[in-house]
PQR file with spaces between the fields and no chain letter, atoms N, CA, C, O and H, PARSE charges and radii, in Angstrom:
ATOM       1  N    MET     1      37.185   91.570  116.498 -0.4000 1.5000
ATOM       2  CA   MET     1      35.791   91.206  116.455 -0.0000 2.0000
ATOM       3  C    MET     1      35.094   92.049  115.377  0.5500 1.7000
ATOM       4  O    MET     1      35.324   93.254  115.282 -0.5500 1.4000
ATOM       5  N    ARG     2      34.265   91.426  114.588 -0.4000 1.5000
ATOM       6  CA   ARG     2      33.539   92.084  113.502 -0.0000 2.0000
ATOM       7  C    ARG     2      32.131   92.450  113.971  0.5500 1.7000
ATOM       8  O    ARG     2      31.458   91.638  114.605 -0.5500 1.4000
ATOM       9  H    ARG     2      34.078   90.447  114.664  0.4000 1.0000
ATOM      10  N    ARG     3      31.692   93.646  113.669 -0.4000 1.5000
ATOM      11  CA   ARG     3      30.328   94.062  113.998 -0.0000 2.0000
ATOM      12  C    ARG     3      29.414   93.826  112.812  0.5500 1.7000
ATOM      13  O    ARG     3      29.803   94.030  111.662 -0.5500 1.4000
ATOM      14  H    ARG     3      32.239   94.306  113.154  0.4000 1.0000
ATOM      15  N    ASP     4      28.208   93.399  113.096 -0.4000 1.5000
ATOM      16  CA   ASP     4      27.207   93.212  112.043 -0.0000 2.0000
ATOM      17  C    ASP     4      26.455   94.524  111.878  0.5500 1.7000
ATOM      18  O    ASP     4      25.632   94.869  112.726 -0.5500 1.4000
ATOM      19  H    ASP     4      27.892   93.234  114.030  0.4000 1.0000
ATOM      20  N    ARG     5      26.717   95.251  110.820 -0.4000 1.5000
ATOM      21  CA   ARG     5      26.129   96.578  110.596 -0.0000 2.0000
ATOM      22  C    ARG     5      24.616   96.517  110.389  0.5500 1.7000
ATOM      23  O    ARG     5      23.941   97.530  110.574 -0.5500 1.4000
ATOM      24  H    ARG     5      27.386   94.970  110.131  0.4000 1.0000
ATOM      25  N    THR     6      24.067   95.369  110.012 -0.4000 1.5000
ATOM      26  CA   THR     6      22.621   95.293  109.777 -0.0000 2.0000
ATOM      27  C    THR     6      21.839   95.469  111.071  0.5500 1.7000
ATOM      28  O    THR     6      20.688   95.903  111.024 -0.5500 1.4000
ATOM      29  H    THR     6      24.615   94.547  109.862  0.4000 1.0000
ATOM      30  N    LEU     7      22.417   95.149  112.223 -0.4000 1.5000
ATOM      31  CA   LEU     7      21.709   95.281  113.489 -0.0000 2.0000
ATOM      32  C    LEU     7      21.560   96.734  113.926  0.5500 1.7000
ATOM      33  O    LEU     7      20.666   97.045  114.713 -0.5500 1.4000
ATOM      34  H    LEU     7      23.352   94.796  112.262  0.4000 1.0000
ATOM      35  N    ILE     8      22.404   97.620  113.440 -0.4000 1.5000
ATOM      36  CA   ILE     8      22.364   99.027  113.849 -0.0000 2.0000
ATOM      37  C    ILE     8      21.072   99.704  113.399  0.5500 1.7000
ATOM      38  O    ILE     8      20.579  100.593  114.094 -0.5500 1.4000
ATOM      39  H    ILE     8      23.130   97.367  112.800  0.4000 1.0000
ATOM      40  N    ASN     9      20.521   99.316  112.276 -0.4000 1.5000
ATOM      41  CA   ASN     9      19.346   99.983  111.725 -0.0000 2.0000
ATOM      42  C    ASN     9      18.018   99.424  112.230  0.5500 1.7000
ATOM      43  O    ASN     9      16.960   99.927  111.850 -0.5500 1.4000
ATOM      44  H    ASN     9      20.921   98.594  111.711  0.4000 1.0000
ATOM      45  N    LEU    10      18.050   98.411  113.065 -0.4000 1.5000
ATOM      46  CA   LEU    10      16.809   97.845  113.574 -0.0000 2.0000
ATOM      47  C    LEU    10      16.256   98.696  114.711  0.5500 1.7000
ATOM      48  O    LEU    10      17.021   99.176  115.547 -0.5500 1.4000
ATOM      49  H    LEU    10      18.910   98.002  113.373  0.4000 1.0000
ATOM      50  N    PRO    11      14.926   98.893  114.756 -0.5600 1.5000
ATOM      51  CA   PRO    11      14.343   99.657  115.867  0.2800 2.0000
ATOM      52  C    PRO    11      14.455   98.886  117.175  0.5500 1.7000
ATOM      53  O    PRO    11      14.399   97.656  117.190 -0.5500 1.4000
ATOM      54  N    PHE    12      14.612   99.611  118.255 -0.4000 1.5000
ATOM      55  CA   PHE    12      14.674   99.026  119.590 -0.0000 2.0000
ATOM      56  C    PHE    12      13.549   99.647  120.400  0.5500 1.7000
ATOM      57  O    PHE    12      13.468  100.869  120.519 -0.5500 1.4000
ATOM      58  H    PHE    12      14.657  100.610  118.242  0.4000 1.0000
ATOM      59  N    VAL    13      12.686   98.816  120.954 -0.4000 1.5000
ATOM      60  CA   VAL    13      11.529   99.308  121.707 -0.0000 2.0000
ATOM      61  C    VAL    13      11.529   98.655  123.087  0.5500 1.7000
ATOM      62  O    VAL    13      11.769   97.455  123.223 -0.5500 1.4000
ATOM      63  H    VAL    13      12.751   97.823  120.857  0.4000 1.0000
ATOM      64  N    MET    14      11.257   99.463  124.101 -0.4000 1.5000
ATOM      65  CA   MET    14      11.156   98.933  125.449 -0.0000 2.0000
ATOM      66  C    MET    14      10.076   99.736  126.171  0.5500 1.7000
ATOM      67  O    MET    14      10.006  100.957  126.031 -0.5500 1.4000
ATOM      68  H    MET    14      11.062  100.438  123.991  0.4000 1.0000
ATOM      69  N    GLY    15       9.243   99.051  126.939 -0.4000 1.5000
ATOM      70  CA   GLY    15       8.200   99.743  127.689 -0.0000 2.0000
ATOM      71  C    GLY    15       8.033   99.122  129.059  0.5500 1.7000
ATOM      72  O    GLY    15       8.469   97.997  129.304 -0.5500 1.4000
ATOM      73  H    GLY    15       9.301   98.059  127.053  0.4000 1.0000
ATOM      74  N    GLY    16       7.410   99.850  129.932 -0.4000 1.5000
ATOM      75  CA   GLY    16       7.177   99.316  131.261 -0.0000 2.0000
ATOM      76  C    GLY    16       6.231  100.214  132.037  0.5500 1.7000
ATOM      77  O    GLY    16       5.907  101.323  131.612 -0.5500 1.4000
ATOM      78  H    GLY    16       7.056  100.764  129.734  0.4000 1.0000
ATOM      79  N    PHE    17       5.803   99.719  133.164 -0.4000 1.5000
ATOM      80  CA   PHE    17       4.922  100.491  134.028 -0.0000 2.0000
ATOM      81  C    PHE    17       5.105  100.012  135.447  0.5500 1.7000
ATOM      82  O    PHE    17       5.627   98.925  135.694 -0.5500 1.4000
ATOM      83  H    PHE    17       6.067   98.818  133.509  0.4000 1.0000
ATOM      84  N    VAL    18       4.667  100.839  136.375 -0.4000 1.5000
ATOM      85  CA   VAL    18       4.799  100.529  137.795 -0.0000 2.0000
ATOM      86  C    VAL    18       3.445  100.740  138.451  0.5500 1.7000
ATOM      87  O    VAL    18       2.792  101.760  138.228 -0.5500 1.4000
ATOM      88  H    VAL    18       4.243  101.722  136.174  0.4000 1.0000
ATOM      89  N    ILE    19       3.027   99.783  139.256 -0.4000 1.5000
ATOM      90  CA   ILE    19       1.780   99.926  140.005 -0.0000 2.0000
ATOM      91  C    ILE    19       2.057  100.836  141.198  0.5500 1.7000
ATOM      92  O    ILE    19       2.991  100.599  141.964 -0.5500 1.4000
ATOM      93  H    ILE    19       3.558   98.955  139.437  0.4000 1.0000
ATOM      94  N    SER    20       1.248  101.868  141.351 -0.4000 1.5000
ATOM      95  CA   SER    20       1.491  102.847  142.412 -0.0000 2.0000
ATOM      96  C    SER    20       1.176  102.261  143.789  0.5500 1.7000
ATOM      97  O    SER    20       0.412  101.301  143.900 -0.5500 1.4000
ATOM      98  H    SER    20       0.489  102.061  140.729  0.4000 1.0000
ATOM      99  N    PRO    21       1.765  102.839  144.833 -0.5600 1.5000
ATOM     100  CA   PRO    21       1.480  102.364  146.194  0.2800 2.0000
ATOM     101  C    PRO    21      -0.012  102.416  146.546  0.5500 1.7000
ATOM     102  O    PRO    21      -0.512  101.536  147.247 -0.5500 1.4000
ATOM     103  N    SER    22      -0.721  103.438  146.068 -0.4000 1.5000
ATOM     104  CA   SER    22      -2.156  103.516  146.371 -0.0000 2.0000
ATOM     105  C    SER    22      -2.929  102.376  145.713  0.5500 1.7000
ATOM     106  O    SER    22      -3.893  101.869  146.286 -0.5500 1.4000
ATOM     107  H    SER    22      -0.314  104.153  145.499  0.4000 1.0000
ATOM     108  N    HIS    23      -2.516  101.973  144.522 -0.4000 1.5000
ATOM     109  CA   HIS    23      -3.155  100.835  143.863 -0.0000 2.0000
ATOM     110  C    HIS    23      -2.882   99.546  144.634  0.5500 1.7000
ATOM     111  O    HIS    23      -3.758   98.692  144.767 -0.5500 1.4000
ATOM     112  H    HIS    23      -1.733  102.385  144.056  0.4000 1.0000
ATOM     113  N    LEU    24      -1.666   99.419  145.136 -0.4000 1.5000
ATOM     114  CA   LEU    24      -1.324   98.233  145.924 -0.0000 2.0000
ATOM     115  C    LEU    24      -2.138   98.182  147.223  0.5500 1.7000
ATOM     116  O    LEU    24      -2.651   97.129  147.600 -0.5500 1.4000
ATOM     117  H    LEU    24      -0.954  100.113  145.028  0.4000 1.0000
ATOM     118  N    ARG    25      -2.251   99.327  147.900 -0.4000 1.5000
ATOM     119  CA   ARG    25      -3.021   99.371  149.152 -0.0000 2.0000
ATOM     120  C    ARG    25      -4.481   99.011  148.931  0.5500 1.7000
ATOM     121  O    ARG    25      -5.098   98.330  149.749 -0.5500 1.4000
ATOM     122  H    ARG    25      -1.834  100.183  147.593  0.4000 1.0000
ATOM     123  N    GLU    26      -5.027   99.483  147.802 -0.4000 1.5000
ATOM     124  CA   GLU    26      -6.449   99.265  147.523 -0.0000 2.0000
ATOM     125  C    GLU    26      -6.702   98.021  146.681  0.5500 1.7000
ATOM     126  O    GLU    26      -7.833   97.766  146.268 -0.5500 1.4000
ATOM     127  H    GLU    26      -4.526  100.036  147.137  0.4000 1.0000
ATOM     128  N    ASN    27      -5.631   97.235  146.423 -0.4000 1.5000
ATOM     129  CA   ASN    27      -5.734   96.003  145.636 -0.0000 2.0000
ATOM     130  C    ASN    27      -6.333   96.241  144.251  0.5500 1.7000
ATOM     131  O    ASN    27      -7.199   95.493  143.797 -0.5500 1.4000
ATOM     132  H    ASN    27      -4.712   97.442  146.759  0.4000 1.0000
ATOM     133  N    LEU    28      -5.849   97.306  143.583 -0.4000 1.5000
ATOM     134  CA   LEU    28      -6.302   97.648  142.231 -0.0000 2.0000
ATOM     135  C    LEU    28      -5.236   97.248  141.224  0.5500 1.7000
ATOM     136  O    LEU    28      -4.047   97.262  141.543 -0.5500 1.4000
ATOM     137  H    LEU    28      -5.145   97.913  143.952  0.4000 1.0000
ATOM     138  N    PRO    29      -5.647   96.890  140.007 -0.5600 1.5000
ATOM     139  CA   PRO    29      -4.658   96.548  138.979  0.2800 2.0000
ATOM     140  C    PRO    29      -3.995   97.806  138.424  0.5500 1.7000
ATOM     141  O    PRO    29      -4.482   98.917  138.632 -0.5500 1.4000
ATOM     142  N    CYS    30      -2.901   97.626  137.730 -0.4000 1.5000
ATOM     143  CA   CYS    30      -2.304   98.741  136.996 -0.0000 2.0000
ATOM     144  C    CYS    30      -3.311   99.157  135.926  0.5500 1.7000
ATOM     145  O    CYS    30      -3.905   98.306  135.263 -0.5500 1.4000
ATOM     146  H    CYS    30      -2.504   96.724  137.561  0.4000 1.0000
ATOM     147  N    GLN    31      -3.500  100.447  135.762 -0.4000 1.5000
ATOM     148  CA   GLN    31      -4.519  100.924  134.831 -0.0000 2.0000
ATOM     149  C    GLN    31      -3.918  101.636  133.625  0.5500 1.7000
ATOM     150  O    GLN    31      -4.600  102.407  132.951 -0.5500 1.4000
ATOM     151  H    GLN    31      -3.017  101.138  136.301  0.4000 1.0000
ATOM     152  N    ASP    32      -2.665  101.383  133.359 -0.4000 1.5000
ATOM     153  CA   ASP    32      -1.976  101.945  132.204 -0.0000 2.0000
ATOM     154  C    ASP    32      -1.650  100.805  131.242  0.5500 1.7000
ATOM     155  O    ASP    32      -1.559   99.647  131.648 -0.5500 1.4000
ATOM     156  H    ASP    32      -2.110  100.757  133.907  0.4000 1.0000
ATOM     157  N    ALA    33      -1.477  101.139  129.982 -0.4000 1.5000
ATOM     158  CA   ALA    33      -1.149  100.109  128.996 -0.0000 2.0000
ATOM     159  C    ALA    33      -0.287  100.707  127.892  0.5500 1.7000
ATOM     160  O    ALA    33      -0.358  101.903  127.612 -0.5500 1.4000
ATOM     161  H    ALA    33      -1.551  102.080  129.652  0.4000 1.0000
ATOM     162  N    CYS    34       0.520   99.867  127.275 -0.4000 1.5000
ATOM     163  CA   CYS    34       1.296  100.295  126.114 -0.0000 2.0000
ATOM     164  C    CYS    34       1.427   99.119  125.156  0.5500 1.7000
ATOM     165  O    CYS    34       1.360   97.955  125.551 -0.5500 1.4000
ATOM     166  H    CYS    34       0.578   98.895  127.503  0.4000 1.0000
ATOM     167  N    ALA    35       1.613   99.455  123.901 -0.4000 1.5000
ATOM     168  CA   ALA    35       1.791   98.438  122.867 -0.0000 2.0000
ATOM     169  C    ALA    35       2.610   99.054  121.739  0.5500 1.7000
ATOM     170  O    ALA    35       2.681  100.276  121.613 -0.5500 1.4000
ATOM     171  H    ALA    35       1.667  100.401  123.580  0.4000 1.0000
ATOM     172  N    TYR    36       3.221   98.217  120.929 -0.4000 1.5000
ATOM     173  CA   TYR    36       3.975   98.724  119.789 -0.0000 2.0000
ATOM     174  C    TYR    36       3.891   97.736  118.631  0.5500 1.7000
ATOM     175  O    TYR    36       3.576   96.559  118.802 -0.5500 1.4000
ATOM     176  H    TYR    36       3.164   97.224  121.032  0.4000 1.0000
ATOM     177  N    LYS    37       4.185   98.263  117.450 -0.4000 1.5000
ATOM     178  CA   LYS    37       4.248   97.439  116.247 -0.0000 2.0000
ATOM     179  C    LYS    37       5.421   97.942  115.420  0.5500 1.7000
ATOM     180  O    LYS    37       5.593   99.148  115.239 -0.5500 1.4000
ATOM     181  H    LYS    37       4.442   99.220  117.311  0.4000 1.0000
ATOM     182  N    VAL    38       6.225   97.012  114.922 -0.4000 1.5000
ATOM     183  CA   VAL    38       7.340   97.351  114.046 -0.0000 2.0000
ATOM     184  C    VAL    38       6.937   96.990  112.630  0.5500 1.7000
ATOM     185  O    VAL    38       6.527   95.862  112.356 -0.5500 1.4000
ATOM     186  H    VAL    38       6.085   96.033  115.069  0.4000 1.0000
ATOM     187  N    SER    39       7.058   97.950  111.741 -0.4000 1.5000
ATOM     188  CA   SER    39       6.691   97.729  110.346 -0.0000 2.0000
ATOM     189  C    SER    39       7.678   98.473  109.454  0.5500 1.7000
ATOM     190  O    SER    39       7.802   99.694  109.547 -0.5500 1.4000
ATOM     191  H    SER    39       7.392   98.866  111.963  0.4000 1.0000
ATOM     192  N    GLN    40       8.362   97.764  108.613 -0.4000 1.5000
ATOM     193  CA   GLN    40       9.322   98.350  107.674 -0.0000 2.0000
ATOM     194  C    GLN    40      10.318   99.267  108.374  0.5500 1.7000
ATOM     195  O    GLN    40      10.524  100.407  107.959 -0.5500 1.4000
ATOM     196  H    GLN    40       8.262   96.772  108.537  0.4000 1.0000
ATOM     197  N    ASN    41      10.932   98.760  109.437 -0.4000 1.5000
ATOM     198  CA   ASN    41      11.924   99.499  110.224 -0.0000 2.0000
ATOM     199  C    ASN    41      11.390  100.783  110.838  0.5500 1.7000
ATOM     200  O    ASN    41      12.166  101.684  111.155 -0.5500 1.4000
ATOM     201  H    ASN    41      10.765   97.834  109.774  0.4000 1.0000
ATOM     202  N    LYS    42      10.078  100.878  111.011 -0.4000 1.5000
ATOM     203  CA   LYS    42       9.468  101.998  111.715 -0.0000 2.0000
ATOM     204  C    LYS    42       8.689  101.434  112.889  0.5500 1.7000
ATOM     205  O    LYS    42       8.221  100.297  112.843 -0.5500 1.4000
ATOM     206  H    LYS    42       9.447  100.146  110.753  0.4000 1.0000
ATOM     207  N    VAL    43       8.551  102.226  113.936 -0.4000 1.5000
ATOM     208  CA   VAL    43       7.866  101.772  115.135 -0.0000 2.0000
ATOM     209  C    VAL    43       6.645  102.646  115.384  0.5500 1.7000
ATOM     210  O    VAL    43       6.728  103.874  115.351 -0.5500 1.4000
ATOM     211  H    VAL    43       8.932  103.150  113.973  0.4000 1.0000
ATOM     212  N    ILE    44       5.516  102.001  115.633 -0.4000 1.5000
ATOM     213  CA   ILE    44       4.292  102.695  116.028 -0.0000 2.0000
ATOM     214  C    ILE    44       4.063  102.347  117.492  0.5500 1.7000
ATOM     215  O    ILE    44       4.010  101.172  117.856 -0.5500 1.4000
ATOM     216  H    ILE    44       5.449  101.004  115.660  0.4000 1.0000
ATOM     217  N    VAL    45       3.927  103.368  118.330 -0.4000 1.5000
ATOM     218  CA   VAL    45       3.778  103.161  119.769 -0.0000 2.0000
ATOM     219  C    VAL    45       2.454  103.754  120.228  0.5500 1.7000
ATOM     220  O    VAL    45       2.097  104.864  119.835 -0.5500 1.4000
ATOM     221  H    VAL    45       3.970  104.322  118.035  0.4000 1.0000
ATOM     222  N    ALA    46       1.726  103.015  121.060 -0.4000 1.5000
ATOM     223  CA   ALA    46       0.478  103.503  121.659 -0.0000 2.0000
ATOM     224  C    ALA    46       0.608  103.412  123.176  0.5500 1.7000
ATOM     225  O    ALA    46       1.045  102.394  123.712 -0.5500 1.4000
ATOM     226  H    ALA    46       2.016  102.113  121.379  0.4000 1.0000
ATOM     227  N    VAL    47       0.224  104.490  123.862 -0.4000 1.5000
ATOM     228  CA   VAL    47       0.294  104.550  125.316 -0.0000 2.0000
ATOM     229  C    VAL    47      -1.045  105.069  125.822  0.5500 1.7000
ATOM     230  O    VAL    47      -1.582  106.036  125.283 -0.5500 1.4000
ATOM     231  H    VAL    47      -0.131  105.317  123.427  0.4000 1.0000
ATOM     232  N    ALA    48      -1.588  104.428  126.859 -0.4000 1.5000
ATOM     233  CA   ALA    48      -2.878  104.866  127.414 -0.0000 2.0000
ATOM     234  C    ALA    48      -2.805  104.902  128.932  0.5500 1.7000
ATOM     235  O    ALA    48      -2.320  103.966  129.569 -0.5500 1.4000
ATOM     236  H    ALA    48      -1.152  103.642  127.297  0.4000 1.0000
ATOM     237  N    ASP    49      -3.288  105.986  129.492 -0.4000 1.5000
ATOM     238  CA   ASP    49      -3.411  106.129  130.943 -0.0000 2.0000
ATOM     239  C    ASP    49      -4.853  105.795  131.288  0.5500 1.7000
ATOM     240  O    ASP    49      -5.774  106.456  130.808 -0.5500 1.4000
ATOM     241  H    ASP    49      -3.681  106.746  128.975  0.4000 1.0000
ATOM     242  N    GLY    50      -5.055  104.790  132.104 -0.4000 1.5000
ATOM     243  CA   GLY    50      -6.405  104.317  132.403 -0.0000 2.0000
ATOM     244  C    GLY    50      -7.246  105.219  133.277  0.5500 1.7000
ATOM     245  O    GLY    50      -8.425  104.929  133.479 -0.5500 1.4000
ATOM     246  H    GLY    50      -4.307  104.254  132.494  0.4000 1.0000
ATOM     247  N    HIS    51      -6.698  106.298  133.805 -0.4000 1.5000
ATOM     248  CA   HIS    51      -7.425  107.236  134.664 -0.0000 2.0000
ATOM     249  C    HIS    51      -8.077  106.493  135.826  0.5500 1.7000
ATOM     250  O    HIS    51      -9.243  106.101  135.763 -0.5500 1.4000
ATOM     251  H    HIS    51      -5.740  106.534  133.641  0.4000 1.0000
ATOM     252  N    GLY    52      -7.306  106.314  136.871 -0.4000 1.5000
ATOM     253  CA   GLY    52      -7.636  105.469  138.000 -0.0000 2.0000
ATOM     254  C    GLY    52      -9.012  105.571  138.610  0.5500 1.7000
ATOM     255  O    GLY    52      -9.504  104.584  139.156 -0.5500 1.4000
ATOM     256  H    GLY    52      -6.360  106.632  136.922  0.4000 1.0000
ATOM     257  N    SER    53      -9.655  106.722  138.541 -0.4000 1.5000
ATOM     258  CA   SER    53     -10.961  106.833  139.197 -0.0000 2.0000
ATOM     259  C    SER    53     -12.102  106.319  138.328  0.5500 1.7000
ATOM     260  O    SER    53     -13.232  106.203  138.802 -0.5500 1.4000
ATOM     261  H    SER    53      -9.255  107.524  138.098  0.4000 1.0000
ATOM     262  N    ALA    54     -11.827  106.012  137.072 -0.4000 1.5000
ATOM     263  CA   ALA    54     -12.879  105.572  136.160 -0.0000 2.0000
ATOM     264  C    ALA    54     -13.145  104.071  136.306  0.5500 1.7000
ATOM     265  O    ALA    54     -12.226  103.287  136.546 -0.5500 1.4000
ATOM     266  H    ALA    54     -10.909  106.107  136.687  0.4000 1.0000
ATOM     267  N    SER    55     -14.386  103.694  136.160 -0.4000 1.5000
ATOM     268  CA   SER    55     -14.761  102.289  136.207 -0.0000 2.0000
ATOM     269  C    SER    55     -14.165  101.549  135.007  0.5500 1.7000
ATOM     270  O    SER    55     -14.244  102.033  133.878 -0.5500 1.4000
ATOM     271  H    SER    55     -15.132  104.330  135.965  0.4000 1.0000
ATOM     272  N    LYS    56     -13.573  100.386  135.247 -0.4000 1.5000
ATOM     273  CA   LYS    56     -12.978   99.538  134.197 -0.0000 2.0000
ATOM     274  C    LYS    56     -11.882  100.246  133.410  0.5500 1.7000
ATOM     275  O    LYS    56     -11.711   99.993  132.218 -0.5500 1.4000
ATOM     276  H    LYS    56     -13.509   99.993  136.164  0.4000 1.0000
ATOM     277  N    SER    57     -11.144  101.125  134.067 -0.4000 1.5000
ATOM     278  CA   SER    57     -10.112  101.892  133.365 -0.0000 2.0000
ATOM     279  C    SER    57      -8.979  101.019  132.831  0.5500 1.7000
ATOM     280  O    SER    57      -8.420  101.314  131.774 -0.5500 1.4000
ATOM     281  H    SER    57     -11.282  101.330  135.036  0.4000 1.0000
ATOM     282  N    SER    58      -8.636   99.957  133.543 -0.4000 1.5000
ATOM     283  CA   SER    58      -7.557   99.090  133.039 -0.0000 2.0000
ATOM     284  C    SER    58      -7.978   98.379  131.758  0.5500 1.7000
ATOM     285  O    SER    58      -7.177   98.237  130.834 -0.5500 1.4000
ATOM     286  H    SER    58      -9.089   99.718  134.401  0.4000 1.0000
ATOM     287  N    GLU    59      -9.231   97.932  131.700 -0.4000 1.5000
ATOM     288  CA   GLU    59      -9.721   97.269  130.480 -0.0000 2.0000
ATOM     289  C    GLU    59      -9.781   98.251  129.313  0.5500 1.7000
ATOM     290  O    GLU    59      -9.464   97.890  128.180 -0.5500 1.4000
ATOM     291  H    GLU    59      -9.882   98.047  132.451  0.4000 1.0000
ATOM     292  N    GLY    60     -10.182   99.480  129.583 -0.4000 1.5000
ATOM     293  CA   GLY    60     -10.253  100.493  128.524 -0.0000 2.0000
ATOM     294  C    GLY    60      -8.891  100.834  127.970  0.5500 1.7000
ATOM     295  O    GLY    60      -8.730  100.941  126.754 -0.5500 1.4000
ATOM     296  H    GLY    60     -10.440   99.774  130.503  0.4000 1.0000
ATOM     297  N    ALA    61      -7.895  101.008  128.843 -0.4000 1.5000
ATOM     298  CA   ALA    61      -6.548  101.326  128.389 -0.0000 2.0000
ATOM     299  C    ALA    61      -5.974  100.198  127.544  0.5500 1.7000
ATOM     300  O    ALA    61      -5.349  100.444  126.512 -0.5500 1.4000
ATOM     301  H    ALA    61      -8.026  100.921  129.830  0.4000 1.0000
ATOM     302  N    THR    62      -6.186   98.963  127.982 -0.4000 1.5000
ATOM     303  CA   THR    62      -5.678   97.813  127.219 -0.0000 2.0000
ATOM     304  C    THR    62      -6.378   97.715  125.861  0.5500 1.7000
ATOM     305  O    THR    62      -5.725   97.428  124.858 -0.5500 1.4000
ATOM     306  H    THR    62      -6.694   98.763  128.820  0.4000 1.0000
ATOM     307  N    PHE    63      -7.675   97.943  125.810 -0.4000 1.5000
ATOM     308  CA   PHE    63      -8.431   97.887  124.567 -0.0000 2.0000
ATOM     309  C    PHE    63      -7.925   98.922  123.563  0.5500 1.7000
ATOM     310  O    PHE    63      -7.744   98.618  122.384 -0.5500 1.4000
ATOM     311  H    PHE    63      -8.206   98.175  126.625  0.4000 1.0000
ATOM     312  N    VAL    64      -7.701  100.133  124.036 -0.4000 1.5000
ATOM     313  CA   VAL    64      -7.305  101.223  123.146 -0.0000 2.0000
ATOM     314  C    VAL    64      -5.949  100.974  122.503  0.5500 1.7000
ATOM     315  O    VAL    64      -5.787  101.231  121.310 -0.5500 1.4000
ATOM     316  H    VAL    64      -7.848  100.380  124.994  0.4000 1.0000
ATOM     317  N    VAL    65      -4.979  100.486  123.248 -0.4000 1.5000
ATOM     318  CA   VAL    65      -3.645  100.301  122.661 -0.0000 2.0000
ATOM     319  C    VAL    65      -3.599   99.120  121.702  0.5500 1.7000
ATOM     320  O    VAL    65      -2.661   99.013  120.912 -0.5500 1.4000
ATOM     321  H    VAL    65      -5.110  100.277  124.217  0.4000 1.0000
ATOM     322  N    LYS    66      -4.572   98.244  121.750 -0.4000 1.5000
ATOM     323  CA   LYS    66      -4.573   97.075  120.851 -0.0000 2.0000
ATOM     324  C    LYS    66      -5.370   97.300  119.582  0.5500 1.7000
ATOM     325  O    LYS    66      -5.468   96.389  118.759 -0.5500 1.4000
ATOM     326  H    LYS    66      -5.334   98.330  122.392  0.4000 1.0000
ATOM     327  N    LEU    67      -5.941   98.477  119.392 -0.4000 1.5000
ATOM     328  CA   LEU    67      -6.705   98.770  118.163 -0.0000 2.0000
ATOM     329  C    LEU    67      -5.809   98.779  116.948  0.5500 1.7000
ATOM     330  O    LEU    67      -6.282   99.007  115.835 -0.5500 1.4000
ATOM     331  H    LEU    67      -5.861   99.217  120.060  0.4000 1.0000
């Protein structure tokens, strides 16, 4: 089997988040956000913690990572 060497140099990005049990109990959305952009084989990553006690924290975190 032949390997394609061009795939080795490509960036690999993966992100995720978990809604905490307290958010589930209180019916609150996840208040964290992440985003990335690949440009010229480089990766720019943005991560925001919505700070759960703040009003509209999920919207703020999502807004910030999309700038």
